Structures are given as structure tokens and as C-alpha cells.
N, C-alpha and C positions, 0 to 999 in steps of 0.2 A: 504493499499499499504506499505509494511514493507520497512523501511530505505529509502523510497522515498522522493521526493522534499517536502519542507514544504508548499509551496505556493498552495492554492486551488483555486486562482482566475482564472488562465490561464487554457486552455484546457489541458486535461491530456496528449495529445501527446506533447505539448510544455513543460509541466513540466518535462516529461520523457527526452525530449531532453536537457533541462537545466541541469538536474541531470547527464545525460551521460557526457555532456560537462565538467561539474565540475569534474567528475571522471578522464576524460582524462587529463584536466589541472594539476590535483593533482598527475598524473602518475599512477593511478590505471590501466589504459590501456595505454601501451606504443606505440610510433609511429611504424606503421607496424603490431601491435597485432590485431588478429581478435577478434571482439566483440562476446559475447554470441549470440546464435541463437535467432530469433525472437520468438520461442516458449519458450525458457528459460527465456527471458526478459519479455515476457507477464506473465509468471508465478510469476517472481520476483515482478513485479509491480501490478499484479492483475488486468490486464486489457486484452482485446481481442488483437489478433495479428495485426488486422488492425490499432489499436492505435499505436503500436510499429513501425509499417511500416511507419506511418506518422512522427513519431519522428525521425526515421532514415532519411527520406527524408529531414527533416529540417536540420539535421546535414550535409547531403550531399550537400544541397544548401548553407550552410555556409563554405563549404570546409573543414570540420573537419574529415569526413569519406569518404571512397570510397567503392562501391560496385563492387565486382567481381563475374560475373555470374557462378553459380555452386559452388562457393567457400564461399561467405559469405560477411559480411561487416568488413572493417579494418580501423584502425586509420591511417589517412594520415600521410606519412613520410615526414619529413623536408629534401629536397635535398639541397646540396651545391649550392648556387647561382652563376650564371655567372654574372660578373659585367661589365655593360656598362658605362665606365668612361669618364670624360671630357678629359683625356689625351690620349685617344685611338689612336689618329692620330699623336701622338708626333714622331718626328725624332729620339728620344732616343732609340725607340724600333726597328729601322732599323736593327741593328746587329742581331736581332733574325731571320731575314729573313721570317717572317710571317706576313700575314694580321691581323688586330686587332682581328677579331674573332678567328682566329686559335691560336693566342698568348694567348687569354683569356682560351681557351680550354686547351691548353698545360699547363698552370699554374695549372690546376686541373687534370692533368693526363687524360684528355678526348681527343677524336679523333673528330676532327670537319670536317665537310662536308656540301655541299649544294646541293639543288635540284632546278634546273632552271624551273620555270613555264612559263615565257615568256620574250622575248626581241623583242621589237617593237617600231617603230616611231609612236607617237601619238599626238593629239591635246590636250593640257592641258586645264583644266577648268580656269576660270578667276582667282581664288585665287592662283593657282599653278603658273600661267603665271606671276602674280604680284610678287610672291616670287622670281621666277628666272629672272624676267625682260625680259621676251620674249613675243612674240605675242600669243594670244589665237586665232587668226583667221585661223591658219593652224597647220600642224603637225610639231611643233617647238621643241619638246623634244623627247628623247630616254627614254623609260620606261623599266626598268629591274625588274622583280618579281622572288623572290627566297623564299625558305623555308631553314633555316639553322639548322643543326643537331649537337648535341654533344653526341657522341656515338650512342645510339639507341633513343635518345629523340629528337623531333623537338622542337626547342626552340624559333625561331624568325620567323614570316612572314615578309619579307622585300620587300618594293617597293621603288625603286630609279628612280628619274627623273633627266636627265642631259640636258642641252641645246644642240640641234641637231648640232648647229655650232661648239660645242667642240667634240661631240661624232662621227660626221660623218668621216668615213675612218679609224677609230681606232679599237683597240681590244675590245672596249666596245660593239661592235656589235656581238661579238662572245658569245656563251653561257658560256664557261669558259674563263674569262678574261686572257689573256696571260701576266701576270705580277705578280710577287711574292707577291707584295703588293696590288694586286686586283685593284679595280676601282680607288683608289686614287693614286696608282702608275702611272697609265696611265694619269691621270688628272696632276699629278705634272710634268710628262714630257711634258705636254702641257702648262706649266708655271702656274698652279693653285695649289698652295700648300695651306693646310688648316692653316689659322693664327687665325681664330676665328670661333666659333660654336654658333648657337642659337638653343637650344632644348626646346620644348614645351612638357610637359609631363602630361598625364591624365591617369586616371584608369577607367575601365569600364568592363561590362561583354562582352563576345566575341559573334560575329555573328556566325550563323550555319556554315558558310564557314570557319572561323577560327577555330571553334572546330574541324572540319574535318581535316584541314591542320596540326593543332598543337596538334591533339589526346588530346584534353583537357577533363579531368574528370569533372564531375558535380561539380559546384560551384567554379571552379577556374577562376578568373578574368584575364584580361590582362592589361599590361601596354602599352599605346599607346603613342610612342615618335615620334614627328615630327621634324626632325633634318635639319638644313640649314648650309651648309659649306660656309664660306667667306674667300676670299683671301686677299693678302697683300694690295689690293686696296679697300678692304671692299666690294667686289662684290660678290654676290651669285653665285655659280657655280654648286651646287648640292643639291637636296632636297631628304631626304629619310625618309620614314614612317617605324618605327620598331614596329611590334605588337608582344609583348613578353608575354610569359607565366609567370605569377606573382609567380607561385611556384617554377620557376627555375631561375629567373632573378632578378637582382636588379640594382640600379642606384648609381653611386659614382661621386660626383662633388667636385672639389677643385679649387675654382676660387676667383680672388680679388673682393672685394665689391666695386662697383663704386658708 
């Protein structure tokens, strides 16, 4: 195997994957560049094409390369991240006249939009009911589900729950919330301004449903952010789950240490 990996302990497919990853890390293959064909790689490494195919699958699962039908395998490009920040609800941004998501898109010269999946009154499970301090015995919350887009890329799958006592009779029941600051603009008019947030963040691989809605490529994980808004009385009034493409999103927090 000329110029191949030195290790002989791992299977050939894994050794080839490690060697290709090293070449990518060293810049021999740049982001967005097409890799040599499977036939060329098989000849270079002295193996059959099935072994190369397994190596490329390993790199795909690691999120290093992407396969494009009929075109080949490409090094994944690093896209600018949309930042979900701890100050995204700050009044200092009100002069911009944009909701938090549209403001972040604007900073990067992107056009933001959303696709409404559902708006309905539902019964919360016990955990959600405890978070919002509502009953789990009936349909005590409004649930809104959306997919947010930046230009042509779906970037968040968002589910928001609001106590029905706050949502009833407001623009929150409409598909497109009639307020320039979105959901939080309506809630502020109801006397609930975000004073403190509680975000619980984890990383995981996506569900098949999330792969479909976010158009995720193989090997791309998601960031799962469970957010709770609290008002001046330290009372929760909104819970939102952000399922975010990890290849296009980041988190930025600037908070005092208590």
C-alpha cells in the first residue's frame, strides 16, 4: 500500500479512513473539494473498491465528507454558524425591529424565514407541566412547531409551549404571529418580559424525522437546547426546544457566575 497508513492492526478500511482524514486535516483536500474516485483510491491503496467504500462510509459517519449522488464524495465545507446567544431577548435589540432569529440572520447577510408545522392546544406531559407550573390533566398549553430557515438551509426545528391562560385570545394562535418581535413581543404585552433564562444543552444524533425536516447529511449531529423563559417574578411562562443543526449553529453565553 504505497504512501498509506503505517498502522497494520486496524482493518484496511479504517486505516484508509484515518489516512484520508489526516490528509484532509493537513489541507491536502480542501473543504468542498471532491475526493478521488473509488477506483482511483482503490488503486492508490492497493485494495478492492468495497474496502474504499467502507472507508468513505466511516468518514461520512464522522461528518468529514458528504456523498452527492452522481457527482462523488466531497470534503464537508465549514459554514458560518448562526449563534444562539444568552442575550437574544435583550431589549437593546428592539431598535432593529427584528425578532431574535431574523436579527442573527441579518448579521450574516442571510434571509430568515420559518415554516409552520402546527399550532394547537395540547395536554402537556408531566415534566413539561412541572416546568410551566400548569396542570397535566387537560389541554393546558399551546404548542407551536416550526422549522426555521436561513436562506435555503433549514437550521432549527423549534417546538414552543406556552400556558393556555396566556395564549388564549392572542396572536399566538395564528400561524404567523402578528408582532414584529414574534412570540416574545406578544408575551411582553401580556406583562411577561424575559428577565432570566434557563437553557439545558445536549448533543445527540438526530431522529429520522429531524433528518427529514432539517435535510441533514450523514454524520451531522444536532444540538438539543431546552429553553425556559422566566419573568420578573421568576415565574416560567414559555418553554422551547430548539433542535439545531450542529454544522450550522453554535451557542454563545455570557453570564455572571453565581
